[in-house]
C-alpha positions, 0 to 999 in steps of 0.5 A: 440455101445450102443443103444441110448435107452439102457441107465442105467436110461431108461428101468429099469426092462427090458429085452434086447434081441439082434439078429445078423447074424452070418456070416455077420456084418449086421442084428443086431436087438434088442428088449426091453421087460418090466419085466411085459411082460416077467418075466424070461429070457426064457420068454423074449427069447421066446417073442423076437423070436416071435416079430422077426419072425413077424418083419422079415416075409416079408424079406425072401431074406434079411437074407441068414442065420437066425439071432441068439440070441447073448445076453439076458440082464436084466436091474434091477430097482435096481442093488445091489449085497447084495440084489441079494445074499439075494434074491437068498438065500431066493429063495433057503432057506427051512427055514424061520429062520432069523439066518439060512437065514443069514448063507445061505447068507454068504455061497453064498457071499463066492461063488460069482465069479462075479456080474453085469447086463450082462454076460459081466459085471459079467465076467469083475468083476471076479478076474483074476484067475476066469475070463472066456475066451471069445475069443472062443465065438467071431465071425469073426467080433469081436462080442462076443456071450454072450448067448453062454457064459451064456449057457456054464457057466451053462454047466460047472457044476462048477459054475452057473449064477443066474439071480435075480431081482437085478442083475446077480450073478456068483456063484461057485458051490464048 
């Protein structure tokens, strides 16, 4: 179920960090952080962990096991695949020449496996031969730990997830 405040038209340019208890179907907590507060995934995760420790400080007996981060999603102000590709190419470019930058954008376009705002979106947008099997990431309650999926895609070294201000790119490394 979507949080009522996590609608596409609300909280644009914000990070959403979701915690849940791994062994029970209870204890889910969500935190929304403006991109002005946290400009990167690592910063959003660190702030959410700090906020969560503060919020649960008096509930030591309530959670038998610590809650884990199961999702970190950035909701861009403008979701645009072309803009995301251009941003990634520009960030990686060692040249300022427009024609060379255009070639780099085309090279990145050829490497796109998927695009979206969340890891779930990116995987859903991939072609059937490129899809990532999320079944191993499901807990006994059917919830997918998207943070683990994101981490494992990065560890695979064959592809990478690239967060941009315009959305999340899944790029093939070949």
